[in-house]
MARGU-201697 format. One record per residue (C-alpha): residue number from 0; x, y, z. Coordinates in steps of 0.02 Angstrom, whole numbers, plus 50000, padded with zeros to 5 digits. Example, Ala and Ser with C-alpha at 12.3 -4.5 7.8 and 13.67 -1.06 7.14 Angstrom:
2
- n_x_y_z
- 0_50615_49775_50390;
- 1_50684_49947_50357;
end
This chain:
786
- n_x_y_z
- 0_50285_50870_47944;
- 1_50186_51024_47869;
- 2_50225_51191_47861;
- 3_50090_51316_47936;
- 4_50099_51513_47925;
- 5_50010_51598_48064;
- 6_49948_51795_48099;
- 7_49871_51859_48255;
- 8_49702_51962_48266;
- 9_49518_51935_48289;
- 10_49364_51863_48205;
- 11_49226_51980_48163;
- 12_49061_51943_48074;
- 13_49022_52051_47932;
- 14_48869_52125_47873;
- 15_48836_51981_47748;
- 16_48849_51862_47895;
- 17_49018_51796_47842;
- 18_49167_51769_47957;
- 19_49323_51884_47920;
- 20_49484_51877_48018;
- 21_49564_52046_48057;
- 22_49748_52049_48062;
- 23_49856_52141_48195;
- 24_49992_52199_48083;
- 25_50081_52251_48231;
- 26_50117_52069_48285;
- 27_50180_52013_48123;
- 28_50167_51830_48058;
- 29_50257_51673_48104;
- 30_50304_51509_48028;
- 31_50271_51342_48113;
- 32_50322_51164_48075;
- 33_50212_51032_48141;
- 34_50268_50864_48151;
- 35_50145_50717_48127;
- 36_50067_50678_48305;
- 37_50103_50852_48374;
- 38_49976_50886_48528;
- 39_49872_51037_48564;
- 40_49993_51082_48707;
- 41_50149_51087_48601;
- 42_50044_51184_48476;
- 43_49994_51309_48610;
- 44_50173_51327_48692;
- 45_50243_51374_48511;
- 46_50119_51495_48486;
- 47_50137_51582_48668;
- 48_50323_51585_48648;
- 49_50330_51652_48478;
- 50_50202_51784_48501;
- 51_50262_51807_48691;
- 52_50088_51794_48765;
- 53_50117_51795_48950;
- 54_49936_51751_49005;
- 55_49838_51594_49043;
- 56_49836_51467_48900;
- 57_49639_51452_48918;
- 58_49637_51627_48848;
- 59_49726_51585_48682;
- 60_49612_51535_48541;
- 61_49672_51449_48396;
- 62_49567_51433_48234;
- 63_49579_51421_48050;
- 64_49456_51442_47898;
- 65_49410_51307_47795;
- 66_49484_51306_47619;
- 67_49387_51385_47483;
- 68_49336_51227_47397;
- 69_49262_51161_47549;
- 70_49168_51342_47601;
- 71_49078_51329_47427;
- 72_48989_51180_47493;
- 73_48941_51263_47658;
- 74_48830_51387_47710;
- 75_48895_51568_47699;
- 76_48873_51595_47887;
- 77_48985_51449_47927;
- 78_49108_51484_48079;
- 79_49303_51458_48083;
- 80_49355_51290_48150;
- 81_49428_51311_48321;
- 82_49570_51186_48381;
- 83_49534_51140_48561;
- 84_49610_50959_48571;
- 85_49748_50845_48506;
- 86_49613_50776_48383;
- 87_49587_50950_48302;
- 88_49776_50970_48293;
- 89_49774_50797_48194;
- 90_49634_50870_48072;
- 91_49738_51028_48046;
- 92_49886_50944_47993;
- 93_49804_50821_47875;
- 94_49716_50962_47800;
- 95_49874_51060_47775;
- 96_49943_50919_47670;
- 97_49817_50945_47536;
- 98_49772_51128_47551;
- 99_49846_51287_47604;
- 100_49787_51356_47760;
- 101_49817_51500_47889;
- 102_49821_51482_48073;
- 103_49729_51617_48162;
- 104_49775_51661_48344;
- 105_49673_51778_48443;
- 106_49646_51795_48630;
- 107_49474_51782_48725;
- 108_49399_51848_48890;
- 109_49487_52013_48863;
- 110_49370_52090_49007;
- 111_49453_51976_49126;
- 112_49625_52053_49103;
- 113_49729_52178_49006;
- 114_49841_52089_48882;
- 115_50019_52136_48902;
- 116_50109_52215_48746;
- 117_50267_52103_48755;
- 118_50331_52171_48588;
- 119_50411_52333_48662;
- 120_50423_52280_48834;
- 121_50579_52288_48927;
- 122_50608_52261_49112;
- 123_50709_52401_49157;
- 124_50746_52350_49341;
- 125_50813_52182_49257;
- 126_50874_52221_49087;
- 127_51066_52156_49071;
- 128_51180_52227_48945;
- 129_51254_52087_48850;
- 130_51412_52166_48857;
- 131_51417_52195_49037;
- 132_51508_52038_49052;
- 133_51636_51940_48950;
- 134_51572_51795_48848;
- 135_51637_51638_48918;
- 136_51538_51532_48817;
- 137_51563_51377_48929;
- 138_51416_51263_48910;
- 139_51311_51234_49069;
- 140_51294_51061_49133;
- 141_51119_51051_49073;
- 142_51166_50941_48927;
- 143_51104_50781_49003;
- 144_51045_50624_48928;
- 145_50873_50568_48999;
- 146_50930_50389_48998;
- 147_51112_50413_49042;
- 148_51195_50330_49186;
- 149_51253_50495_49261;
- 150_51205_50538_49439;
- 151_51148_50368_49484;
- 152_51082_50386_49646;
- 153_51087_50254_49779;
- 154_50941_50153_49792;
- 155_50860_50157_49959;
- 156_50727_50022_49925;
- 157_50564_50056_50013;
- 158_50393_49950_50012;
- 159_50344_49976_49839;
- 160_50203_49830_49833;
- 161_50042_49859_49920;
- 162_49943_49729_50008;
- 163_49760_49767_50027;
- 164_49630_49657_50139;
- 165_49462_49705_50073;
- 166_49360_49587_50196;
- 167_49271_49665_50332;
- 168_49213_49506_50403;
- 169_49314_49360_50326;
- 170_49303_49168_50376;
- 171_49124_49182_50451;
- 172_49064_49012_50480;
- 173_48899_48952_50556;
- 174_48987_48816_50661;
- 175_49032_48874_50832;
- 176_49178_48752_50839;
- 177_49249_48799_50676;
- 178_49232_49003_50686;
- 179_49393_49092_50660;
- 180_49365_49267_50710;
- 181_49539_49336_50691;
- 182_49505_49348_50510;
- 183_49404_49507_50572;
- 184_49559_49581_50621;
- 185_49630_49611_50451;
- 186_49641_49795_50420;
- 187_49612_49866_50256;
- 188_49747_49979_50188;
- 189_49676_50167_50185;
- 190_49797_50253_50070;
- 191_49766_50172_49926;
- 192_49661_50319_49858;
- 193_49816_50414_49822;
- 194_49869_50280_49692;
- 195_49702_50270_49615;
- 196_49676_50467_49607;
- 197_49845_50474_49506;
- 198_49803_50338_49386;
- 199_49627_50413_49362;
- 200_49709_50580_49326;
- 201_49816_50476_49198;
- 202_49670_50401_49113;
- 203_49562_50568_49101;
- 204_49730_50660_49025;
- 205_49728_50788_49163;
- 206_49920_50778_49176;
- 207_49936_50902_49040;
- 208_50074_51020_49117;
- 209_49949_51153_49191;
- 210_49918_51071_49368;
- 211_49959_51134_49531;
- 212_50131_51202_49551;
- 213_50171_51203_49368;
- 214_50167_51372_49262;
- 215_50297_51345_49130;
- 216_50383_51493_49171;
- 217_50478_51428_49318;
- 218_50495_51512_49514;
- 219_50647_51619_49506;
- 220_50622_51799_49532;
- 221_50736_51945_49578;
- 222_50778_51949_49764;
- 223_50756_51761_49786;
- 224_50902_51676_49863;
- 225_50984_51504_49867;
- 226_51084_51431_50004;
- 227_51232_51400_49887;
- 228_51281_51393_49710;
- 229_51225_51220_49684;
- 230_51058_51252_49733;
- 231_51056_51400_49610;
- 232_51110_51292_49473;
- 233_50980_51155_49517;
- 234_50845_51282_49505;
- 235_50898_51326_49344;
- 236_50912_51149_49273;
- 237_50738_51115_49331;
- 238_50673_51277_49250;
- 239_50753_51248_49090;
- 240_50682_51066_49084;
- 241_50511_51134_49121;
- 242_50520_51282_49004;
- 243_50604_51175_48867;
- 244_50749_51269_48826;
- 245_50948_51255_48863;
- 246_51062_51373_48947;
- 247_51249_51412_48964;
- 248_51356_51495_49082;
- 249_51426_51662_49039;
- 250_51519_51694_49193;
- 251_51545_51588_49348;
- 252_51653_51631_49499;
- 253_51638_51600_49689;
- 254_51532_51757_49704;
- 255_51448_51774_49544;
- 256_51352_51670_49421;
- 257_51271_51716_49252;
- 258_51173_51609_49141;
- 259_51103_51651_48971;
- 260_50993_51568_48846;
- 261_51094_51445_48723;
- 262_51027_51533_48567;
- 263_51136_51683_48532;
- 264_51055_51845_48531;
- 265_50913_51804_48646;
- 266_50879_51915_48803;
- 267_50844_51783_48927;
- 268_50974_51789_49071;
- 269_50998_51762_49263;
- 270_51117_51850_49362;
- 271_51155_51799_49548;
- 272_51281_51865_49666;
- 273_51339_51846_49847;
- 274_51290_51991_49948;
- 275_51283_51991_50145;
- 276_51299_51813_50179;
- 277_51458_51704_50135;
- 278_51373_51574_50028;
- 279_51200_51619_50007;
- 280_51174_51685_49817;
- 281_51048_51812_49772;
- 282_50966_51844_49616;
- 283_50998_52017_49571;
- 284_50929_52037_49390;
- 285_50826_51914_49282;
- 286_50744_51932_49120;
- 287_50618_51797_49097;
- 288_50564_51820_48914;
- 289_50646_51736_48782;
- 290_50660_51832_48616;
- 291_50735_51681_48520;
- 292_50605_51586_48424;
- 293_50536_51424_48504;
- 294_50603_51319_48339;
- 295_50786_51366_48408;
- 296_50755_51334_48581;
- 297_50687_51158_48537;
- 298_50843_51134_48432;
- 299_50964_51149_48573;
- 300_50858_51069_48699;
- 301_50940_50918_48797;
- 302_50870_50783_48915;
- 303_50880_50773_49105;
- 304_50967_50660_49242;
- 305_50846_50571_49351;
- 306_50872_50676_49511;
- 307_50787_50833_49419;
- 308_50650_50725_49332;
- 309_50601_50665_49519;
- 310_50596_50839_49578;
- 311_50489_50893_49446;
- 312_50374_50760_49473;
- 313_50358_50793_49649;
- 314_50331_50997_49634;
- 315_50195_50947_49493;
- 316_50100_50818_49590;
- 317_50148_50819_49773;
- 318_50121_50635_49801;
- 319_50251_50484_49794;
- 320_50156_50357_49889;
- 321_50081_50218_49781;
- 322_50185_50284_49631;
- 323_50272_50150_49522;
- 324_50407_50181_49375;
- 325_50259_50172_49250;
- 326_50183_50327_49341;
- 327_50353_50424_49320;
- 328_50364_50387_49145;
- 329_50197_50417_49091;
- 330_50183_50581_49181;
- 331_50359_50649_49107;
- 332_50319_50598_48940;
- 333_50158_50715_48957;
- 334_50236_50859_49042;
- 335_50410_50860_48965;
- 336_50389_50759_48804;
- 337_50535_50642_48861;
- 338_50533_50464_48835;
- 339_50614_50376_48993;
- 340_50659_50179_49003;
- 341_50612_50082_49140;
- 342_50790_50108_49239;
- 343_50777_50293_49215;
- 344_50605_50305_49281;
- 345_50650_50200_49427;
- 346_50795_50316_49464;
- 347_50674_50453_49447;
- 348_50567_50381_49583;
- 349_50707_50355_49707;
- 350_50762_50528_49682;
- 351_50582_50590_49709;
- 352_50564_50487_49871;
- 353_50742_50554_49917;
- 354_50683_50742_49877;
- 355_50523_50707_49986;
- 356_50590_50613_50144;
- 357_50776_50643_50133;
- 358_50910_50516_50164;
- 359_50919_50399_50294;
- 360_51069_50468_50382;
- 361_50963_50622_50400;
- 362_50822_50524_50461;
- 363_50925_50461_50608;
- 364_50984_50634_50650;
- 365_50807_50694_50660;
- 366_50748_50543_50758;
- 367_50776_50619_50946;
- 368_50680_50780_50893;
- 369_50540_50681_50818;
- 370_50505_50572_50965;
- 371_50510_50721_51084;
- 372_50381_50809_50975;
- 373_50278_50654_50985;
- 374_50285_50659_51177;
- 375_50243_50855_51171;
- 376_50078_50815_51063;
- 377_50032_50662_51160;
- 378_50078_50684_51339;
- 379_50085_50514_51415;
- 380_50152_50418_51277;
- 381_50315_50288_51304;
- 382_50449_50332_51191;
- 383_50638_50289_51222;
- 384_50799_50296_51100;
- 385_50953_50193_51148;
- 386_51113_50237_51066;
- 387_51293_50147_51067;
- 388_51436_50243_51155;
- 389_51489_50309_51000;
- 390_51309_50376_50955;
- 391_51260_50254_50829;
- 392_51070_50204_50827;
- 393_51027_50043_50935;
- 394_50844_50032_50979;
- 395_50682_50135_50974;
- 396_50520_50120_51045;
- 397_50352_50218_51022;
- 398_50187_50186_51112;
- 399_50052_50319_51100;
- 400_49957_50365_51259;
- 401_49782_50336_51154;
- 402_49830_50158_51121;
- 403_49878_50134_51306;
- 404_49720_50196_51375;
- 405_49621_50102_51243;
- 406_49708_49935_51281;
- 407_49634_49943_51465;
- 408_49461_49914_51379;
- 409_49519_49757_51277;
- 410_49538_49565_51319;
- 411_49702_49534_51396;
- 412_49781_49460_51240;
- 413_49935_49542_51159;
- 414_50017_49466_51000;
- 415_50194_49506_50966;
- 416_50293_49487_50805;
- 417_50433_49567_50708;
- 418_50470_49613_50520;
- 419_50606_49656_50430;
- 420_50635_49838_50371;
- 421_50689_49862_50191;
- 422_50778_50040_50205;
- 423_50964_50064_50180;
- 424_51010_50001_50351;
- 425_50888_49860_50374;
- 426_50827_49826_50552;
- 427_50676_49742_50626;
- 428_50509_49821_50666;
- 429_50441_49729_50828;
- 430_50242_49748_50842;
- 431_50135_49721_50988;
- 432_49936_49712_50970;
- 433_49780_49662_51034;
- 434_49594_49661_50958;
- 435_49453_49760_51001;
- 436_49269_49718_51028;
- 437_49244_49711_50843;
- 438_49381_49586_50830;
- 439_49477_49721_50737;
- 440_49669_49744_50743;
- 441_49733_49865_50899;
- 442_49907_49921_50887;
- 443_49987_49953_51057;
- 444_50183_49970_51052;
- 445_50323_49968_50906;
- 446_50506_49954_50916;
- 447_50649_49960_50795;
- 448_50800_49854_50832;
- 449_50940_49778_50740;
- 450_50878_49608_50747;
- 451_50766_49472_50834;
- 452_50881_49418_50974;
- 453_50871_49386_51163;
- 454_50936_49565_51207;
- 455_50813_49649_51080;
- 456_50663_49555_51130;
- 457_50712_49574_51318;
- 458_50729_49767_51287;
- 459_50554_49783_51199;
- 460_50469_49674_51338;
- 461_50550_49782_51472;
- 462_50467_49937_51389;
- 463_50319_49858_51347;
- 464_50256_49817_51520;
- 465_50259_50001_51552;
- 466_50098_50008_51431;
- 467_49985_49905_51521;
- 468_49943_49851_51721;
- 469_50027_49691_51781;
- 470_49900_49574_51808;
- 471_49846_49424_51709;
- 472_49905_49428_51525;
- 473_49921_49311_51385;
- 474_50055_49338_51243;
- 475_50043_49257_51089;
- 476_50185_49238_50962;
- 477_50281_49133_50830;
- 478_50409_48991_50883;
- 479_50575_49117_50880;
- 480_50677_49058_51041;
- 481_50711_49238_51101;
- 482_50521_49271_51138;
- 483_50507_49139_51265;
- 484_50673_49185_51350;
- 485_50617_49370_51354;
- 486_50446_49326_51436;
- 487_50524_49220_51553;
- 488_50650_49351_51623;
- 489_50555_49504_51599;
- 490_50363_49455_51613;
- 491_50372_49287_51722;
- 492_50186_49301_51772;
- 493_50115_49312_51589;
- 494_50044_49158_51502;
- 495_50121_49121_51332;
- 496_50052_49029_51185;
- 497_50118_49003_51006;
- 498_50046_49034_50844;
- 499_49946_48874_50754;
- 500_49997_48951_50583;
- 501_50184_48953_50628;
- 502_50172_48776_50695;
- 503_50090_48721_50553;
- 504_50232_48784_50442;
- 505_50353_48713_50545;
- 506_50272_48534_50525;
- 507_50250_48554_50342;
- 508_50433_48611_50321;
- 509_50501_48447_50395;
- 510_50486_48329_50245;
- 511_50544_48175_50367;
- 512_50365_48194_50455;
- 513_50277_48175_50282;
- 514_50118_48260_50364;
- 515_50049_48357_50233;
- 516_49895_48247_50218;
- 517_49856_48250_50409;
- 518_49859_48428_50429;
- 519_49671_48434_50451;
- 520_49683_48319_50600;
- 521_49826_48436_50665;
- 522_49716_48584_50654;
- 523_49566_48486_50735;
- 524_49677_48449_50890;
- 525_49725_48634_50897;
- 526_49558_48707_50878;
- 527_49467_48589_50984;
- 528_49357_48656_51118;
- 529_49333_48498_51220;
- 530_49462_48369_51281;
- 531_49368_48236_51208;
- 532_49377_48309_51035;
- 533_49563_48336_51061;
- 534_49601_48164_51108;
- 535_49505_48097_50951;
- 536_49618_48192_50843;
- 537_49778_48156_50925;
- 538_49728_47957_50916;
- 539_49712_47976_50734;
- 540_49873_48069_50719;
- 541_49961_47924_50815;
- 542_49888_47797_50724;
- 543_49937_47863_50559;
- 544_50105_47964_50589;
- 545_50178_47920_50764;
- 546_50321_48038_50730;
- 547_50206_48172_50703;
- 548_50116_48141_50865;
- 549_50273_48136_50964;
- 550_50319_48307_50881;
- 551_50155_48383_50927;
- 552_50178_48329_51111;
- 553_50357_48398_51131;
- 554_50300_48560_51068;
- 555_50187_48564_51224;
- 556_50001_48550_51198;
- 557_49989_48697_51331;
- 558_50056_48815_51195;
- 559_49970_48767_51033;
- 560_49806_48682_51089;
- 561_49647_48790_51142;
- 562_49593_48649_51260;
- 563_49752_48637_51350;
- 564_49792_48815_51364;
- 565_49791_48880_51547;
- 566_49746_49051_51517;
- 567_49610_49151_51423;
- 568_49647_49145_51244;
- 569_49467_49188_51175;
- 570_49473_49161_50981;
- 571_49646_49220_50956;
- 572_49741_49059_50894;
- 573_49865_49141_50772;
- 574_49977_49297_50777;
- 575_49871_49364_50620;
- 576_49838_49522_50710;
- 577_50014_49568_50702;
- 578_50039_49505_50528;
- 579_49908_49615_50470;
- 580_49977_49774_50551;
- 581_50147_49715_50449;
- 582_50046_49713_50289;
- 583_49968_49880_50329;
- 584_50149_49953_50356;
- 585_50222_49870_50219;
- 586_50239_50022_50093;
- 587_50324_50110_50233;
- 588_50464_49985_50285;
- 589_50583_50068_50171;
- 590_50559_50251_50228;
- 591_50676_50345_50348;
- 592_50647_50299_50527;
- 593_50555_50470_50579;
- 594_50456_50451_50414;
- 595_50406_50270_50461;
- 596_50355_50326_50637;
- 597_50249_50475_50558;
- 598_50180_50357_50446;
- 599_50116_50233_50587;
- 600_50052_50377_50691;
- 601_49954_50436_50539;
- 602_49876_50270_50508;
- 603_49836_50250_50685;
- 604_49758_50423_50705;
- 605_49645_50385_50552;
- 606_49586_50217_50620;
- 607_49546_50286_50781;
- 608_49449_50423_50713;
- 609_49346_50305_50591;
- 610_49318_50178_50724;
- 611_49262_50294_50857;
- 612_49138_50368_50735;
- 613_49073_50183_50696;
- 614_49055_50143_50881;
- 615_48958_50296_50913;
- 616_48844_50247_50764;
- 617_48802_50079_50847;
- 618_48617_50052_50869;
- 619_48640_49877_50945;
- 620_48730_49840_51115;
- 621_48873_49749_51048;
- 622_48996_49766_50916;
- 623_48947_49710_50729;
- 624_49054_49565_50734;
- 625_48982_49503_50885;
- 626_48802_49533_50836;
- 627_48841_49440_50675;
- 628_48901_49297_50784;
- 629_48738_49298_50902;
- 630_48626_49318_50739;
- 631_48701_49155_50664;
- 632_48704_49061_50834;
- 633_48529_49110_50868;
- 634_48470_49045_50697;
- 635_48527_48874_50753;
- 636_48472_48879_50934;
- 637_48289_48895_50857;
- 638_48300_48712_50801;
- 639_48368_48650_50962;
- 640_48276_48550_51097;
- 641_48303_48607_51272;
- 642_48263_48501_51444;
- 643_48256_48593_51606;
- 644_48365_48502_51729;
- 645_48367_48637_51877;
- 646_48356_48828_51889;
- 647_48510_48863_51790;
- 648_48556_48694_51710;
- 649_48481_48632_51548;
- 650_48502_48485_51430;
- 651_48508_48536_51249;
- 652_48482_48429_51115;
- 653_48547_48477_50939;
- 654_48698_48520_50852;
- 655_48760_48347_50828;
- 656_48726_48282_51011;
- 657_48658_48321_51195;
- 658_48759_48471_51281;
- 659_48737_48527_51468;
- 660_48722_48706_51487;
- 661_48759_48801_51655;
- 662_48691_48973_51637;
- 663_48756_49016_51814;
- 664_48937_48962_51781;
- 665_48936_49020_51596;
- 666_48972_48862_51520;
- 667_48928_48719_51408;
- 668_48989_48550_51362;
- 669_49037_48605_51179;
- 670_49168_48724_51254;
- 671_49134_48871_51159;
- 672_49036_48978_51300;
- 673_49187_48959_51421;
- 674_49320_48990_51304;
- 675_49256_49135_51199;
- 676_49157_49218_51326;
- 677_49023_49238_51194;
- 678_48864_49128_51211;
- 679_48862_48974_51104;
- 680_48703_48914_51022;
- 681_48667_48796_51142;
- 682_48687_48935_51284;
- 683_48560_49041_51186;
- 684_48438_48906_51174;
- 685_48447_48872_51353;
- 686_48434_49061_51395;
- 687_48270_49074_51280;
- 688_48185_48920_51383;
- 689_48240_49017_51549;
- 690_48177_49188_51491;
- 691_48343_49255_51508;
- 692_48411_49403_51405;
- 693_48563_49345_51310;
- 694_48648_49497_51350;
- 695_48673_49446_51527;
- 696_48798_49300_51470;
- 697_48893_49408_51354;
- 698_49074_49478_51417;
- 699_49081_49669_51448;
- 700_49227_49697_51341;
- 701_49120_49652_51182;
- 702_48999_49799_51228;
- 703_48978_49962_51118;
- 704_49030_50055_51263;
- 705_49191_49966_51285;
- 706_49227_49976_51098;
- 707_49193_50168_51107;
- 708_49299_50181_51267;
- 709_49436_50086_51164;
- 710_49455_50237_51042;
- 711_49387_50380_51144;
- 712_49549_50460_51157;
- 713_49607_50554_51002;
- 714_49789_50547_50930;
- 715_49874_50718_50886;
- 716_49987_50752_50753;
- 717_50167_50816_50814;
- 718_50207_50987_50803;
- 719_50334_51052_50656;
- 720_50451_51126_50793;
- 721_50531_51046_50938;
- 722_50502_51148_51110;
- 723_50673_51079_51183;
- 724_50823_51136_51101;
- 725_50930_50983_51143;
- 726_51075_50929_51023;
- 727_51057_50739_51040;
- 728_51164_50641_50927;
- 729_51097_50485_50825;
- 730_51208_50406_50696;
- 731_51156_50274_50585;
- 732_51205_50098_50636;
- 733_51355_50003_50549;
- 734_51295_49888_50424;
- 735_51387_49783_50301;
- 736_51317_49834_50120;
- 737_51235_49694_50020;
- 738_51243_49668_49836;
- 739_51095_49709_49725;
- 740_50925_49770_49766;
- 741_50858_49734_49935;
- 742_50708_49615_49953;
- 743_50542_49695_49992;
- 744_50454_49535_50022;
- 745_50488_49372_50107;
- 746_50495_49195_50012;
- 747_50312_49132_50030;
- 748_50306_48969_50129;
- 749_50224_48818_50049;
- 750_50053_48846_50144;
- 751_50048_49032_50073;
- 752_50096_48974_49899;
- 753_49969_48843_49891;
- 754_49820_48961_49956;
- 755_49887_49087_49816;
- 756_49870_48971_49664;
- 757_49705_48939_49576;
- 758_49655_48751_49549;
- 759_49714_48715_49375;
- 760_49649_48582_49272;
- 761_49769_48441_49221;
- 762_49849_48457_49062;
- 763_49767_48355_48926;
- 764_49887_48277_48824;
- 765_49872_48285_48626;
- 766_49802_48118_48553;
- 767_49908_48078_48408;
- 768_49847_47975_48244;
- 769_49937_47864_48132;
- 770_49973_47959_47968;
- 771_49951_47797_47867;
- 772_49804_47703_47932;
- 773_49733_47861_48005;
- 774_49691_47761_48185;
- 775_49718_47855_48351;
- 776_49835_47782_48480;
- 777_49990_47742_48394;
- 778_50111_47830_48253;
- 779_50182_47777_48093;
- 780_50334_47699_48167;
- 781_50247_47582_48270;
- 782_50103_47548_48141;
- 783_50064_47350_48122;
- 784_49940_47371_47971;
- 785_50089_47392_47856;
end
C-alpha cells in the first residue's frame, strides 16, 4: 500500500514548452491510500467521491508528472503521464514506492457541460437538519455477509444446461435404403447468442460498472413512491451496495422512515413517509451527496445477501438466460468488488431468476390471463385450462393457429412425446409435432399435465384432434402404454407406430436377451424397404437368438417395421422430432408456466419467420433437403443401365441388382419410391430414359410452395393487458416436496452413453524388469538367475 497526495486543477504549457499544473486552491488537497492491485475504476470512484465530481467518469482526467530524476533524462517538453487503465495505476503504485509523486486531477471537455461546484452546494428543498429527528442510532440491516446463509431462497431449478444441435443436414447417406432423414429435423437452439454475448463482454472487460442501468448514484429521488416500507428498505439496500457505503436507521415507525450515512457527520440521508395512501411510502427529502471521506465509507462497508446481488445483476445486464453462477461471481467481483463463493453465486442466480420471472405460485395465478391474451393476439388458437374443484391446476393445452394452418401442408404424420418439467411443482410437458418439406421440426401442440397416464394422454388426444381434419393420420410415439389406449379411445381411425430407437433401448435393457451384438440385424429389419430384406434379417436373428426373434414378433412388426406398416410413415422411423423440441425447450422447463408458454411462443415465432424467409429465397422447385437427396440419387442413377419393358415399366440394372420401376404407379422393387414418395435412384434413371421430368414423380408436399404455405401465417406476441377482466382462480397443484436439488436431465441409456463416449485405446500396462538381472518379464522375487 502506498500513500498518494492529490490536487485539483489543470495542465498548462509554459512559454518554454514545459508542462505546469495550476492548482485550484479552492478545492484543496486530498490523501489517498492505494493498495497493491487497485484498479482504475476504484481510483476514479475515490476521486469522484472525495472531490464530489458529479459528472461522467470519462470527463475526469487523472495524471501525474514524472519524478525530477526521470525528467532530467527526458526532453523539456515531455508531457505528464495520464492514467487511463489498470496497467497505468499499477505503474503509478510501483513508482510511488521509490519516489514521491503528486496525483493531478482535472476535468476535460468543459465545453460539453458546465461543472457543478459541489463545495458550497446545498439542496435547499431536500436539506434536512440533523437535529430534526431524534438519533436512534440503530443499525440498519445492511450488515450482510455476502457468503452468509441468511435469506436462503427456495431453489426453483430450471433448465441450466443447454443442448445445441449444429447440423443442418445430419446423417446424409448416399444409399437410398439407409438414409435417415429424421436427422434433418434437429433444431438448432437460437438463444445461445445471449450467453455468448455476455461471455464476450466479460472477456473484453466491458463489465466495469458503467453499463446500461448503472450510474453509481442510485435511483432514489424526491417524490418517488414505494408500495411498502420493505420495498423502500430494499431500494436503499441496493443503492448502498452499488454506491459502496452503509447506512443506519435514524427513525423507523409505521408512517416514517429515516436513513442516514453510517459515518457520523455525513449529510447523506433519505426521509420517506406515508402521505395519502395507507401503506405507500413517498420520499419527501433526499440528500444524495456524501460529505464524508470515501475511506471512512469503505471502512463501514458490508457485504450483501444473494437476494440483492441477483437484483443488482438483473438491473445491470437485463439477461438471465444462459447465465451460470460463474458469470454472477465474475460480474459482482467487477461491479462491486465482492468475492462470492459458488453457493452464494448460485443463490444470487436463483434470486435473479425469481426477480425476473416471479414465483411459480404467481405463474399459476397469471396462467388464465395469459391464455386469454394468446387467443386475443392469435385468433383461432386452441387453448384450454382445466382445474380441480378447489381451483388447483390440472391440465393446460396450447396450439397456435399458425401451427394449425401450416400443418395442412405437411405429410400426415404426428410424433407425440412427453418430457418432465424441472420446476418446483414438476409436471410433464406433452408435445405433438410433424415434419415439414425440408425435414425440419414443426411444432403443432403442447400440453402440460401432472403425469403420463391414461387420463392425461386421453385428454391431450381429445384436444389434439381439434387441430387437424379427421382423415387418415399416422401417430408415432414411444412404447408408453397410455398412448395406445388414448389413440384407441379418442382417435380410433389413426394408424399408430412406435419409435424404433425406444424399441432398441428396450431390447438392450433386457439382459436375458443378450442382443447387443445383433442390433445391426434388428435395425436392418426395422429399416427394410422390401419384404425379402426383412425376412433375411429376421431369419438371421432367429438363427442366432430365438428369444430375440420371439420378442420382436410379440412387439408386432406392424408397429416398428417399415415394410409391414399399414400406413404412410414416409422417412419418419423414430420420435426424434419430438425429442428435438424437448431439447430446444430444455432451458425453459423450470420456468413458471406462463413464462414456459411465452418461451415456446417466442421460439416458434423466430422459427416461422426464419423459415418463411428461407422458403421465399429458394431458387429450386423443392426444399433444400429434397434437392440434396435428388442430387445424390441422380449421381448414382447416371451409372445404371435401363431396359425399356413397356411405356411405363423399366428394368434398371445397378445399385446391387435388377429392379423393376413402374412410373405410372410410382413404385420400384427397392421399396424406397413408394414409401418416401421421392424418386429413388432407379426411378430417376427410368425417368431419364423415358424423357420424363423428375418433378412429375415427387410428392407435392415437398415443393417450395408447400414449404412457404406451411409458415405463411405469422405468430403474434400476446398483448400486455387482458381485454377481459375475469377473475379466474388457478392454484398450484399439491406436490409432495422432494429432498435435494431437482434433476435437470434424465439418466442416459446404454446406447446414449456409448454414443457419447469417444473410442479410447486400451491401457498399456507397464513392463517391469528384474532389478538383479535387468531382464524384462519378471521381478526380483521370481528371478531364477540367483
